[in-house]
C-alpha positions, 0 to 999 in steps of 0.5 A: 500500500502506498503511503498517504500523501499529506496535503500540501500547505497553501502558500498564503498560510505558510507566508502568514504563519511565518510573518506572524511568527516574525512579528511575535518574535520582534515584539517579545525580543530583548530589545522590545522588552527593554524599550517597553520598560523604558517607555513605561518608566518615562510615562510613570515618572511624572505621576511618581513626582506628583505623588512625592510632591503631594506629601512635601511641605510648601517651603520644601516644594518651592525651594527644591524639586521632588527628586531631592527628597532623599537629601531634603527629607520631609513629609506631611499630610497637611496638604491632603487634610486641607484638600479633603476636609477644610471647609473654610471659605478660602479652602481648597476642600474637595470632599463634596466635589469628590462625592459629586464626581462619584454621583455623576460618574457611576450612573453616567457609566451604567446608563449608557452601557445598559442602553447601548448593550440592549440596542446592540443586541437588538441590531444584532439578533432582532430583525426589524424593518429599517434596522440597517439604515437606523444602525448607519444613522447611529454610527454617523452620529459619532461625527457630530461634534459634542459642542453642537448639541450643548445649547439645544440640549440645555434649552430642552432641559430648561423647558417648564415641562422638564426643568432638570437643568443644574441637576444630576439628572441633566448631567446623567442624560447628557453623558448618556446621549453623547456616549450611546453612538460609540457604545452601540457601535463597539458593542454591536461589533462584539455581539454580532460575532457571537456564534449563531449556534449559541443563540439558536440553541437558546431559542430551541430551549425556549428562551425569550429575548430577555432570557437570551440577553441576560443569560447568554449575550451579557455574560459572553459580552462581558470583556467588551462591556468592561472595556467600554466601561473603563473608557466611559468612566474615565471620560465622565470622571475627567469631563469638565465641559459637559458637567460645567454646562449642565450642572450650572456651576453650583457646588451641589452638583459641580464635579471634582474637575471644576474645583481643580480648574478653580484651584489652578485659576485662583491658587496657582501659587499653592503648589502643595495644595494643587499636587495633593488635589491632582493626585486625589482626582486620579485615585478612583480612575486608577482603581477602576482600571486595575479592577477591570484590566483583565478584560481590557485587552480582550475588549479592545479587540472586540470586533477587530477580527471577523470569524 
């Protein structure tokens, strides 16, 4: 009996495999690793300097750089006490503004994620007339500058029948509206790649759309949802324009970024206060990122590869 002849590999497969291998080898080489470490150190250095400066007394901070900490030792928690707890009229207290930012950012992330996920599921797995044109319209809304919608939306919020301007609700609605086009587009790309057999198996088992959404689509889409949640939370937390327009600038609704802007304008010489305030403002985004980082890379690749 003649020996079975193995099928000859396709030329494109050989070239593709070798090319992918070369790219992987370059990205994991010693020089690439060294370069990545150097870039990470240079990127982290300003944050480390900000952290050290936030604990230094005003006199030391104005007379020497943070890199002299070993030869000019001195630490104090007074900067953070002034930032978080002082309540005088001229104080830099950020306590209430910090709470406001949390109240704005958490619903401002959950609301658009929930609506975008449901809309993406409908576009992907619920056939209805005009769905393609409607999805194109949603996609096209991404190119509309945010600034164009501020005044019309503010006028709607000021209508007597609604009257939610200068409230948390106005900021939540604004952030939800501005986040939906990109959120629907990204989540649709991920959800549409879920194998058709999985959805059909759920239908055969008698699952309705609500059950499929909660028990099948949402668990499988968690990487994309977590990745989008990071971006949306960071956007809302660091936002100044939207919050400043729709909160009315009042202390009861104003976020942390507004107070930081006021410090930079009126207390530009108090570097010890500004460094502590700046570091307080980045603590929550860092916590959110590190908690969800295992989903981050997988979510970034959502929809990037078909099949």
